[in-house]
N, C-alpha and C positions, 0 to 999 in steps of 0.2 A: 332272460328267461320268455320263452314262447307264451306268448297268452293263448289258454284253451278257447276253441270256440265255444260260444255262448250258445246253447241249444233254445231253439225259436219256438215261442208259445205263438201259436197262429191266433192273431185278435179276431174277434167276432165270429168265433167259430160255428155259433148257430146258424150263420149264413149258410153254410155247405150242408145242411141241414133241411132245407125249405125246398118243397117240392118243383122239382121243373125248375131250380135255380140255373142249372146250367144252360139254360134259354136266355137267360138275362146276364145282363154286364155287371152284376151285384158284386162277384167275386173278383173278376179283375178289379173293381173299383176298391174293394175291401184290400188287394194286393197293393194297390195303389197307397191306399192308405197307411198300410202295414210299413212299406218303405220308409214314406215320408217320418217315422216314429222312428224308423232305424237310421237313419240317417238324421235327425234332432238328436239320438240318444250318442251318436257318432261326436257329432258337434259340440255336443255337452263335456264329452269326453275328453277333447281336444281342448276344449276352454280351461278345465280344471288343470289340466297339461302346462297350458302357457301362463296361467297363473300361479300356478307352482313356480314356475321358471321365472316370472316376474319377480316374483318375493324373494328368490335365491338372489335375483341380480342386484333388485334395492337394496339386500342387506348388505352385497358386496361393494356397492357404491358408497354406503352410510360408512362402513368400515373404512375404505381407499378415503374418504375424505376425513374421517376424524384420525389416520396417520398423518395426511398431507397438511392438516390444520397444525397437527403436533409437530412435525416437521418445520413449518413455516415459524413456531413460535419458538423452535430453538434454533432457529438462523438469524430470528428478528428478536424482538420480545414479545412478551403475551401483552402487553399494554401496547405496543405496536401494532399487533395482529388486532386486536379487540378496535383499536381507533380506524384501521384500513375496513373495518367489517362496516362501522357507522357510516364511514364515509360513502362506502360503495353502495348501501341501500337508502343512502339519504338521497340518492340522485332520483 
């Protein structure tokens, strides 16, 4: 589904109402600030998407690790697997 464009609200609109503002750089500086804020919002959105993906990958890894341990306990013994874990972590 395509995301609808977000209507932009101009930051600091009062700058446009200042007398003779066009003779200054205030509007350009405000526009730069607004662009930085837009970029920050975009980065935040991307970070949320990546965080969600990381959570899903961690869940898949956990389930795969549980399945692998279960299979190991089926091929060896539960005690043998537990002993191997103790030996591995004692190093």
